[in-house]
C-alpha positions as CSV (number, residue, x, y, z in Angstrom):
1,X,85.0,-210.4,-10.7
2,X,83.2,-207.4,-9.4
3,X,85.8,-204.7,-10.1
4,X,83.6,-201.9,-8.6
5,X,83.4,-203.8,-5.2
6,X,87.1,-204.6,-5.4
7,X,87.8,-200.9,-5.9
8,X,85.7,-200.0,-2.8
9,X,87.8,-202.4,-0.8
10,X,91.0,-201.0,-2.1
11,X,89.9,-197.5,-1.4
12,X,88.9,-198.4,2.2
13,X,92.2,-200.4,2.8
14,X,94.5,-197.8,1.1
15,X,96.2,-200.1,-1.4
16,X,95.7,-203.3,-3.2
17,X,97.5,-206.4,-2.1
18,X,97.2,-210.2,-1.9
19,X,95.9,-210.1,1.7
20,X,93.0,-207.8,0.6
21,X,92.3,-210.3,-2.1
22,X,91.9,-213.1,0.5
23,X,89.4,-211.0,2.4
24,X,87.6,-210.1,-0.8
25,X,87.2,-213.7,-1.9
26,X,86.3,-215.1,1.6
27,X,83.6,-212.4,2.0
28,X,82.1,-213.1,-1.4
29,X,82.2,-216.9,-0.8
30,X,80.5,-216.6,2.6
31,X,77.9,-214.1,1.3
32,X,77.0,-216.5,-1.5
33,X,77.0,-219.7,0.5
34,X,75.0,-218.2,3.5
35,X,72.9,-216.0,1.3
36,X,73.3,-212.6,3.1
37,X,73.8,-209.0,2.2
38,X,75.5,-206.3,4.3
39,X,74.9,-206.6,8.0
40,X,73.2,-203.5,9.4
41,X,73.5,-204.6,13.0
42,X,74.6,-208.0,14.3
43,X,72.6,-210.2,11.9
44,X,75.9,-211.6,10.5
45,X,78.9,-212.3,12.7
46,X,82.4,-212.8,11.4
47,X,85.1,-214.3,13.6
48,X,88.5,-213.6,12.1
49,X,91.5,-215.5,13.3
50,X,94.0,-213.0,12.0
51,X,94.4,-209.2,12.0
52,X,95.7,-208.9,8.4
53,X,94.7,-206.9,5.4
54,X,91.8,-209.1,4.4
55,X,89.8,-207.9,7.4
56,X,89.2,-204.6,5.6
57,X,87.5,-206.3,2.7
58,X,85.4,-208.3,5.2
59,X,84.2,-205.0,6.7
60,X,83.4,-203.4,3.3
61,X,81.6,-206.5,1.9
62,X,79.8,-208.0,4.9
63,X,79.2,-205.0,7.1
64,X,80.8,-206.7,10.0
65,X,82.8,-204.3,12.1
66,X,84.5,-204.2,15.5
67,X,82.4,-201.2,16.5
68,X,79.1,-203.0,16.0
69,X,80.4,-206.0,17.7
70,X,79.9,-208.4,14.8
71,X,83.5,-208.6,13.7
72,X,85.4,-210.5,16.4
73,X,89.1,-210.9,16.5
74,X,90.3,-214.3,17.8
75,X,94.1,-214.1,17.7
76,X,95.2,-217.5,16.3
77,X,97.4,-216.4,13.4
78,X,95.4,-218.4,10.9
79,X,93.9,-217.2,7.6
80,X,90.6,-218.5,8.8
81,X,87.2,-216.8,9.0
82,X,84.0,-218.1,10.5
83,X,80.6,-216.6,9.5
84,X,77.4,-217.0,11.4
85,X,73.8,-215.9,10.7
86,X,71.9,-215.0,13.8
87,X,68.5,-215.6,12.2
88,X,69.2,-219.2,11.4
89,X,71.6,-222.1,12.3
90,X,73.7,-221.4,9.2
91,X,77.4,-220.9,9.7
92,X,80.6,-221.4,7.7
93,X,84.3,-221.6,8.4
94,X,86.6,-220.8,5.5
95,X,90.3,-221.5,5.8
96,X,92.9,-220.4,3.2
97,X,94.4,-223.4,1.4
98,X,98.1,-223.7,0.5
99,X,97.9,-223.3,-3.3
100,X,100.5,-222.7,-6.0
101,X,100.5,-219.1,-6.8
102,X,102.8,-216.8,-8.8
103,X,105.9,-215.6,-6.9
104,X,105.3,-211.9,-7.6
105,X,102.9,-209.9,-5.4
106,X,100.6,-208.6,-8.2
107,X,100.5,-212.1,-9.8
108,X,99.5,-213.7,-6.5
109,X,96.8,-211.1,-6.0
110,X,95.4,-211.5,-9.5
111,X,95.5,-215.3,-9.3
112,X,93.5,-215.2,-6.0
113,X,91.0,-212.7,-7.3
114,X,90.3,-214.9,-10.3
115,X,90.4,-218.3,-8.5
116,X,87.3,-220.3,-7.7
117,X,86.8,-220.0,-4.0
118,X,86.4,-223.8,-3.8
119,X,90.1,-224.1,-4.9
120,X,91.2,-221.2,-2.6
121,X,89.5,-222.2,0.7
122,X,88.6,-225.2,2.7
123,X,84.8,-224.9,3.5
124,X,83.9,-226.4,6.9
125,X,81.8,-225.8,10.0
126,X,83.2,-223.6,12.8
127,X,84.6,-225.5,15.8
128,X,83.1,-222.9,18.2
129,X,79.7,-221.6,18.9
130,X,78.1,-218.4,17.7
131,X,79.4,-215.6,19.9
132,X,76.8,-213.8,22.1
133,X,75.7,-210.3,21.1
134,X,77.8,-207.4,22.1
135,X,77.2,-206.0,25.5
136,X,77.4,-202.5,26.9
137,X,79.5,-202.2,30.0
138,X,79.6,-199.5,32.7
139,X,82.7,-197.2,32.7
140,X,84.9,-197.2,35.8
141,X,87.6,-194.6,36.3
142,X,90.9,-196.1,37.0
143,X,92.0,-195.0,40.5
144,X,95.6,-194.5,39.3
145,X,95.5,-192.8,35.8
146,X,91.9,-191.6,36.0
147,X,91.0,-192.9,32.6
148,X,87.5,-194.4,32.0
149,X,87.7,-198.1,31.4
150,X,85.0,-200.7,30.6
151,X,84.2,-202.4,33.9
152,X,85.2,-205.9,32.6
153,X,88.7,-204.6,32.1
154,X,89.1,-203.2,35.6
155,X,91.4,-205.1,38.0
156,X,91.3,-205.0,41.7
157,X,94.9,-204.5,43.1
158,X,95.7,-203.7,46.7
159,X,92.1,-202.4,47.1
160,X,92.3,-200.1,44.1
161,X,90.2,-200.3,40.9
162,X,92.8,-200.2,38.1
163,X,92.8,-200.4,34.3
164,X,94.9,-203.2,32.8
165,X,97.7,-200.7,31.9
166,X,98.0,-199.6,35.5
167,X,97.4,-203.0,37.1
168,X,100.6,-204.5,35.7
169,X,99.5,-208.1,35.8
170,X,101.5,-210.5,37.9
171,X,103.4,-213.1,35.9
172,X,106.1,-215.6,36.7
173,X,107.3,-215.6,33.1
174,X,105.7,-218.7,31.7
Protein backbone atom coordinates (compact mmCIF):
# COMPACT_ATOMS: atom_id res chain seq x y z
CA UNK A 1 0.00 0.00 0.00
CA UNK A 2 1.18 3.51 -0.81
CA UNK A 3 1.31 5.03 2.70
CA UNK A 4 2.46 8.42 1.39
CA UNK A 5 -0.61 8.72 -0.85
CA UNK A 6 -2.85 7.45 1.95
CA UNK A 7 -1.42 10.13 4.26
CA UNK A 8 -2.19 12.82 1.65
CA UNK A 9 -5.80 11.62 1.59
CA UNK A 10 -5.97 11.62 5.40
CA UNK A 11 -4.51 15.13 5.53
CA UNK A 12 -7.05 16.40 2.99
CA UNK A 13 -9.98 14.66 4.68
CA UNK A 14 -8.96 15.55 8.24
CA UNK A 15 -8.90 12.08 9.77
CA UNK A 16 -8.57 8.44 8.79
CA UNK A 17 -11.66 6.24 8.62
CA UNK A 18 -13.10 3.22 6.78
CA UNK A 19 -15.02 5.46 4.38
CA UNK A 20 -11.82 7.17 3.28
CA UNK A 21 -10.31 3.70 2.74
CA UNK A 22 -13.18 2.91 0.34
CA UNK A 23 -12.41 6.01 -1.73
CA UNK A 24 -8.69 5.29 -1.60
CA UNK A 25 -9.10 1.75 -2.88
CA UNK A 26 -11.74 2.61 -5.50
CA UNK A 27 -9.55 5.39 -6.90
CA UNK A 28 -6.45 3.23 -7.12
CA UNK A 29 -8.41 0.41 -8.75
CA UNK A 30 -9.97 2.74 -11.34
CA UNK A 31 -6.65 4.43 -12.04
CA UNK A 32 -4.97 1.09 -12.64
CA UNK A 33 -7.79 -0.47 -14.68
CA UNK A 34 -8.34 2.60 -16.91
CA UNK A 35 -4.66 3.61 -16.94
CA UNK A 36 -4.89 7.29 -15.99
CA UNK A 37 -3.09 9.77 -13.78
CA UNK A 38 -4.47 12.85 -12.08
CA UNK A 39 -7.03 14.70 -14.20
CA UNK A 40 -5.94 18.27 -14.86
CA UNK A 41 -9.23 19.30 -16.46
CA UNK A 42 -12.10 16.99 -17.45
CA UNK A 43 -10.14 14.13 -19.05
CA UNK A 44 -11.37 11.78 -16.33
CA UNK A 45 -14.89 11.98 -14.92
CA UNK A 46 -16.07 10.33 -11.72
CA UNK A 47 -19.75 9.97 -10.96
CA UNK A 48 -20.21 9.19 -7.28
CA UNK A 49 -23.49 7.86 -5.98
CA UNK A 50 -22.79 8.92 -2.39
CA UNK A 51 -21.55 11.97 -0.55
CA UNK A 52 -19.50 10.11 2.04
CA UNK A 53 -15.89 10.28 3.21
CA UNK A 54 -14.46 8.34 0.28
CA UNK A 55 -15.10 11.23 -2.09
CA UNK A 56 -12.20 13.12 -0.54
CA UNK A 57 -9.78 10.33 -1.51
CA UNK A 58 -11.26 10.31 -5.02
CA UNK A 59 -10.45 14.02 -5.32
CA UNK A 60 -6.86 13.63 -4.07
CA UNK A 61 -6.00 10.58 -6.17
CA UNK A 62 -7.89 11.18 -9.43
CA UNK A 63 -7.99 14.98 -9.62
CA UNK A 64 -11.76 14.85 -10.13
CA UNK A 65 -13.43 17.76 -8.31
CA UNK A 66 -16.85 19.41 -8.15
CA UNK A 67 -15.30 22.74 -9.10
CA UNK A 68 -13.82 21.44 -12.35
CA UNK A 69 -17.05 19.67 -13.18
CA UNK A 70 -15.52 16.21 -13.44
CA UNK A 71 -16.76 14.94 -10.08
CA UNK A 72 -20.49 14.54 -10.33
CA UNK A 73 -22.70 13.69 -7.39
CA UNK A 74 -25.63 11.45 -8.29
CA UNK A 75 -27.56 11.01 -5.02
CA UNK A 76 -28.43 7.31 -4.88
CA UNK A 77 -27.02 6.36 -1.47
CA UNK A 78 -24.83 3.63 -2.95
CA UNK A 79 -21.12 3.03 -2.44
CA UNK A 80 -20.79 3.09 -6.22
CA UNK A 81 -18.39 5.06 -8.38
CA UNK A 82 -18.31 5.26 -12.18
CA UNK A 83 -15.20 6.48 -13.96
CA UNK A 84 -15.02 7.62 -17.58
CA UNK A 85 -12.11 8.56 -19.83
CA UNK A 86 -13.11 11.30 -22.28
CA UNK A 87 -10.25 10.41 -24.66
CA UNK A 88 -11.49 6.84 -25.21
CA UNK A 89 -14.52 4.64 -24.75
CA UNK A 90 -13.12 3.29 -21.51
CA UNK A 91 -15.30 3.38 -18.44
CA UNK A 92 -15.71 1.44 -15.22
CA UNK A 93 -18.25 1.18 -12.43
CA UNK A 94 -17.07 -0.05 -9.05
CA UNK A 95 -19.59 -1.04 -6.39
CA UNK A 96 -18.56 -1.90 -2.84
CA UNK A 97 -19.27 -5.55 -2.00
CA UNK A 98 -20.69 -6.73 1.29
CA UNK A 99 -17.63 -8.48 2.72
CA UNK A 100 -16.75 -9.80 6.14
CA UNK A 101 -14.68 -7.20 7.95
CA UNK A 102 -13.59 -6.74 11.55
CA UNK A 103 -16.16 -5.11 13.85
CA UNK A 104 -13.90 -2.34 15.08
CA UNK A 105 -13.40 0.84 13.04
CA UNK A 106 -9.61 0.66 12.74
CA UNK A 107 -9.73 -3.04 11.93
CA UNK A 108 -12.29 -2.46 9.14
CA UNK A 109 -10.18 0.36 7.71
CA UNK A 110 -6.93 -1.63 7.74
CA UNK A 111 -8.65 -4.68 6.26
CA UNK A 112 -10.04 -2.58 3.39
CA UNK A 113 -6.71 -0.87 2.78
CA UNK A 114 -4.97 -4.23 2.49
CA UNK A 115 -7.69 -6.07 0.57
CA UNK A 116 -7.43 -6.92 -3.11
CA UNK A 117 -9.81 -4.54 -4.92
CA UNK A 118 -11.27 -7.54 -6.79
CA UNK A 119 -12.50 -8.85 -3.42
CA UNK A 120 -13.69 -5.44 -2.23
CA UNK A 121 -15.56 -4.20 -5.33
CA UNK A 122 -17.80 -5.45 -8.10
CA UNK A 123 -16.30 -4.30 -11.42
CA UNK A 124 -18.83 -3.61 -14.13
CA UNK A 125 -19.86 -1.11 -16.81
CA UNK A 126 -21.75 2.05 -15.85
CA UNK A 127 -25.48 1.90 -16.59
CA UNK A 128 -25.52 5.52 -17.79
CA UNK A 129 -23.63 7.50 -20.41
CA UNK A 130 -20.60 9.71 -19.97
CA UNK A 131 -21.90 13.05 -18.65
CA UNK A 132 -21.41 16.05 -20.94
CA UNK A 133 -18.69 18.56 -20.13
CA UNK A 134 -19.40 21.25 -17.57
CA UNK A 135 -21.12 24.35 -18.90
CA UNK A 136 -20.85 27.97 -17.87
CA UNK A 137 -24.20 29.65 -17.23
CA UNK A 138 -25.18 33.30 -17.11
CA UNK A 139 -25.91 34.76 -13.68
CA UNK A 140 -29.39 36.15 -13.07
CA UNK A 141 -30.17 38.20 -9.98
CA UNK A 142 -33.14 36.86 -8.06
CA UNK A 143 -35.85 39.52 -8.09
CA UNK A 144 -36.72 38.79 -4.44
CA UNK A 145 -33.42 38.33 -2.54
CA UNK A 146 -31.13 39.94 -5.13
CA UNK A 147 -28.59 37.11 -5.02
CA UNK A 148 -26.91 36.07 -8.26
CA UNK A 149 -28.03 32.64 -9.40
CA UNK A 150 -26.98 30.43 -12.32
CA UNK A 151 -29.72 30.85 -14.91
CA UNK A 152 -30.62 27.15 -15.01
CA UNK A 153 -31.68 27.43 -11.34
CA UNK A 154 -33.94 30.45 -11.87
CA UNK A 155 -37.67 29.80 -11.62
CA UNK A 156 -40.39 31.99 -13.08
CA UNK A 157 -43.11 32.56 -10.49
CA UNK A 158 -45.88 35.12 -10.91
CA UNK A 159 -43.78 36.88 -13.53
CA UNK A 160 -40.69 37.17 -11.31
CA UNK A 161 -37.32 35.51 -11.84
CA UNK A 162 -36.60 33.79 -8.52
CA UNK A 163 -33.85 31.57 -7.14
CA UNK A 164 -34.93 28.13 -5.89
CA UNK A 165 -34.82 29.34 -2.26
CA UNK A 166 -37.26 32.18 -2.97
CA UNK A 167 -39.46 30.30 -5.46
CA UNK A 168 -40.67 27.81 -2.83
CA UNK A 169 -41.55 25.04 -5.25
CA UNK A 170 -45.17 23.88 -5.36
CA UNK A 171 -45.69 20.41 -3.98
CA UNK A 172 -48.75 18.39 -2.99
CA UNK A 173 -46.70 16.27 -0.65
CA UNK A 174 -46.05 13.14 -2.61
